[in-house]
C-alpha positions as CSV (number, residue, x, y, z in Angstrom):
1,M,0.0,0.0,0.0
2,G,1.4,3.4,-1.0
3,P,1.5,6.5,1.1
4,S,-1.8,8.2,1.9
5,P,-2.7,11.2,-0.3
6,T,-1.8,14.6,1.0
7,T,-4.5,17.3,0.9
8,L,-3.8,21.1,0.9
9,V,-6.7,23.0,2.3
10,I,-6.8,26.8,1.6
11,T,-9.6,28.4,3.6
12,T,-10.6,31.0,6.1
13,R,-10.8,30.7,9.9
14,S,-14.3,29.1,10.0
15,G,-17.0,27.7,7.8
16,I,-17.1,24.7,5.5
17,G,-13.4,24.8,4.6
18,A,-12.2,24.7,8.2
19,S,-14.6,21.9,9.0
20,V,-13.5,19.8,6.1
21,A,-9.9,20.3,7.1
22,K,-10.6,19.2,10.7
23,R,-12.6,16.2,9.5
24,L,-9.8,15.1,7.2
25,Q,-7.3,15.5,10.0
26,D,-9.4,13.7,12.6
27,R,-9.7,10.6,10.3
28,G,-5.9,10.5,9.9
29,D,-5.5,12.0,6.4
30,A,-2.2,13.9,5.6
31,I,-3.3,17.5,5.8
32,L,-1.6,20.8,5.0
33,Q,-3.6,23.9,5.8
34,T,-2.8,27.6,5.2
35,D,-3.0,30.0,8.1
36,P,-6.5,31.4,8.2
37,S,-5.1,34.9,8.5
38,L,-3.1,34.6,5.3
39,D,-4.0,37.4,2.8
40,L,-4.9,35.3,-0.3
41,T,-4.6,38.3,-2.5
42,D,-0.9,38.7,-1.7
43,A,0.8,36.4,-4.3
44,G,4.2,36.6,-2.6
45,A,2.7,35.7,0.8
46,V,0.7,32.8,-0.6
47,A,3.7,31.5,-2.5
48,A,5.9,31.6,0.6
49,S,3.2,29.9,2.7
50,L,2.9,27.0,0.2
51,R,6.7,26.6,0.0
52,S,6.8,26.5,3.8
53,L,4.0,23.9,4.0
54,C,5.0,21.7,1.0
55,G,8.8,22.1,0.8
56,S,10.0,20.3,-2.3
57,N,7.0,17.9,-2.2
58,T,3.8,18.0,-4.1
59,V,0.2,17.4,-2.9
60,D,-2.4,15.1,-4.3
61,R,-5.5,17.3,-3.6
62,V,-6.2,21.0,-3.2
63,V,-9.4,22.1,-1.5
64,L,-10.1,25.8,-1.9
65,A,-13.0,27.3,0.2
66,A,-12.4,30.9,0.8
67,I,-14.9,33.8,0.5
68,D,-14.2,37.0,2.3
69,P,-16.7,37.5,5.2
70,S,-17.7,40.9,4.0
71,A,-19.5,39.2,1.1
72,F,-22.1,37.7,3.5
73,R,-23.4,41.1,4.6
74,A,-26.7,41.9,3.0
75,A,-27.0,45.3,1.5
76,P,-28.7,46.9,-1.6
77,I,-26.2,47.3,-4.4
78,T,-27.2,51.0,-4.6
79,S,-25.8,51.5,-1.1
80,L,-22.3,50.1,-1.7
81,S,-19.3,52.3,-2.1
82,E,-16.6,51.3,-4.6
83,A,-14.4,50.2,-1.6
84,E,-17.2,48.1,-0.2
85,W,-17.8,46.5,-3.6
86,D,-14.1,45.7,-4.0
87,Q,-13.9,44.0,-0.6
88,A,-17.1,42.1,-0.8
89,A,-16.8,40.9,-4.5
90,E,-13.5,41.5,-6.1
91,Y,-11.3,40.5,-3.1
92,S,-12.6,36.9,-3.2
93,M,-12.1,36.8,-7.0
94,R,-8.5,37.9,-6.7
95,A,-8.0,35.5,-3.8
96,A,-9.3,32.5,-5.9
97,F,-7.1,33.6,-8.8
98,I,-3.9,33.9,-6.8
99,A,-4.6,30.7,-4.7
100,L,-5.1,28.7,-7.9
101,Q,-2.1,30.3,-9.6
102,Q,0.2,29.4,-6.7
103,A,-1.3,26.0,-6.1
104,H,-0.4,25.0,-9.6
105,A,3.2,24.8,-8.5
106,V,2.5,22.3,-5.7
107,V,-0.2,20.0,-7.0
108,A,1.1,16.8,-8.5
109,D,0.4,15.7,-12.1
110,G,-2.9,13.8,-12.0
111,G,-3.9,15.7,-8.9
112,R,-7.4,16.9,-7.9
113,V,-8.4,20.5,-7.3
114,I,-11.8,21.1,-5.7
115,L,-13.4,24.5,-5.1
116,V,-16.2,24.8,-2.6
117,L,-18.7,27.6,-3.1
118,P,-22.2,28.5,-1.9
119,T,-25.2,28.0,-4.2
120,V,-26.4,31.6,-4.1
121,V,-26.1,32.2,-7.9
122,T,-28.7,29.5,-8.6
123,T,-31.5,31.4,-6.7
124,G,-30.1,35.0,-7.0
125,V,-30.2,37.1,-3.8
126,A,-31.1,40.7,-4.3
127,E,-29.0,42.0,-1.4
128,L,-26.0,39.7,-2.0
129,V,-25.0,40.9,-5.4
130,P,-21.2,41.1,-4.5
131,L,-21.3,37.5,-3.3
132,C,-23.3,36.2,-6.3
133,T,-20.8,38.0,-8.6
134,A,-17.8,36.5,-6.9
135,V,-19.2,33.0,-6.9
136,E,-20.1,33.1,-10.5
137,A,-16.7,34.5,-11.5
138,I,-14.8,31.9,-9.5
139,R,-16.9,29.1,-11.0
140,V,-16.1,30.2,-14.5
141,M,-12.5,30.6,-13.5
142,A,-12.4,27.0,-12.3
143,K,-13.7,25.8,-15.7
144,A,-11.1,27.8,-17.6
145,V,-8.4,26.4,-15.3
146,A,-9.7,22.9,-15.7
147,R,-9.3,23.1,-19.5
148,R,-5.7,24.4,-19.2
149,W,-4.5,22.0,-16.5
150,G,-6.0,19.0,-18.2
151,A,-2.6,18.7,-20.0
152,R,-1.2,17.5,-16.7
153,S,-4.2,15.3,-16.0
154,I,-5.2,17.6,-13.1
155,T,-8.9,17.8,-12.6
156,V,-10.6,21.0,-11.4
157,N,-14.2,20.8,-10.1
158,T,-16.6,22.8,-8.0
159,I,-18.8,21.7,-5.2
160,E,-21.6,24.0,-4.1
161,V,-23.5,23.9,-0.8
162,E,-26.3,26.0,0.7
163,L,-25.1,29.3,2.0
164,S,-25.7,28.5,5.6
165,A,-23.7,25.3,5.3
166,F,-20.8,27.2,3.6
167,M,-20.7,29.9,6.2
168,L,-21.0,27.6,9.2
169,G,-19.6,24.2,8.4
170,D,-19.7,22.2,11.6
171,D,-20.0,25.4,13.7
172,D,-23.2,26.6,15.3
173,A,-25.0,29.8,14.3
174,D,-24.6,31.6,17.6
175,G,-23.6,35.2,16.9
176,V,-23.6,34.7,13.1
177,V,-26.0,36.9,11.1
178,M,-27.3,34.7,8.3
179,P,-28.6,36.5,5.1
180,A,-32.1,35.7,3.9
181,V,-31.9,33.5,0.8
182,P,-34.9,32.6,-1.3
183,V,-35.9,28.9,-1.0
184,L,-37.0,27.3,-4.2
185,G,-38.1,24.0,-2.6
186,Q,-37.6,21.6,0.2
187,P,-34.7,19.1,0.0
188,A,-35.7,15.9,-1.7
189,L,-33.4,13.9,0.7
190,P,-33.5,13.7,4.5
191,P,-31.2,16.1,6.4
192,S,-27.5,15.3,6.7
193,S,-24.2,17.0,7.5
194,A,-23.1,19.2,4.6
195,V,-19.5,18.6,5.7
196,D,-20.0,14.9,5.3
197,D,-21.6,15.5,1.9
198,V,-18.7,17.6,0.7
199,L,-16.2,15.1,2.0
200,G,-17.9,12.3,0.2
201,L,-17.6,14.2,-3.1
202,V,-14.0,15.2,-2.4
203,D,-13.2,11.5,-1.9
204,M,-15.1,10.5,-4.9
205,L,-13.4,13.0,-7.1
206,A,-10.0,11.8,-5.8
207,T,-10.5,8.2,-7.1
208,P,-9.0,7.1,-10.4
209,A,-12.5,6.3,-11.6
210,A,-13.3,10.1,-11.5
211,G,-10.4,11.0,-13.7
212,A,-12.6,11.9,-16.6
213,I,-14.6,14.5,-14.6
214,T,-13.3,18.0,-14.8
215,G,-14.7,21.5,-15.1
216,A,-17.9,20.1,-13.5
217,L,-20.3,21.6,-10.9
218,L,-21.5,19.2,-8.3
219,V,-24.3,20.5,-6.0
220,A,-24.5,19.0,-2.5
221,D,-27.7,20.5,-1.2
222,R,-29.7,17.3,-0.7
223,G,-31.8,18.0,-3.8
224,T,-33.1,21.4,-2.9
225,V,-32.3,23.3,-6.2
226,M,-31.6,20.4,-8.6
227,Q,-30.0,22.8,-11.1
228,P,-29.2,21.4,-14.6
């Protein structure tokens, strides 16, 4: 039996990314995790962090789940200043761009890159325009990266979960202001842990049998939206 795969998790201090990292660590997986305080828009800092974590080695999987918290604050688009828009929308786009750019140097040929995002674009949320913009841009970015990185047999896919699951992960909602999101229907499947659902898809995408899946969007919302 060969060595266990190594997963690099790039995420913020809380939410789905931090919960996924903890679950992987708890079950004994080899985990590398960036410091939650790392400025993901600083290419030099991200490159130095990945060099420090990985050394001369490569990783088998990269999980990226990082949206700036300012994007979760509900506000009419007409009330946003240019600086507020930049922080709530464009910061997360730049962070995804730089994180992917720097991860390219440490992910092994045949590796798996998985982005985790909230499903807000599917329903559209009037007072979360910056968040919806960032999520859609990152999703399109992932597809473009998937096409380019396929030459190294690296797959790049996106998993989307409901906004509350993305924001909280395994944490409780105490003290967290949750934006109101339109509900298009009730889940078709019984309730479950969104973190478990994401982990199941991460593991599935890491198998050799999933090597032909890239540039795809997988929705882990228990059948609430059922988008095409």
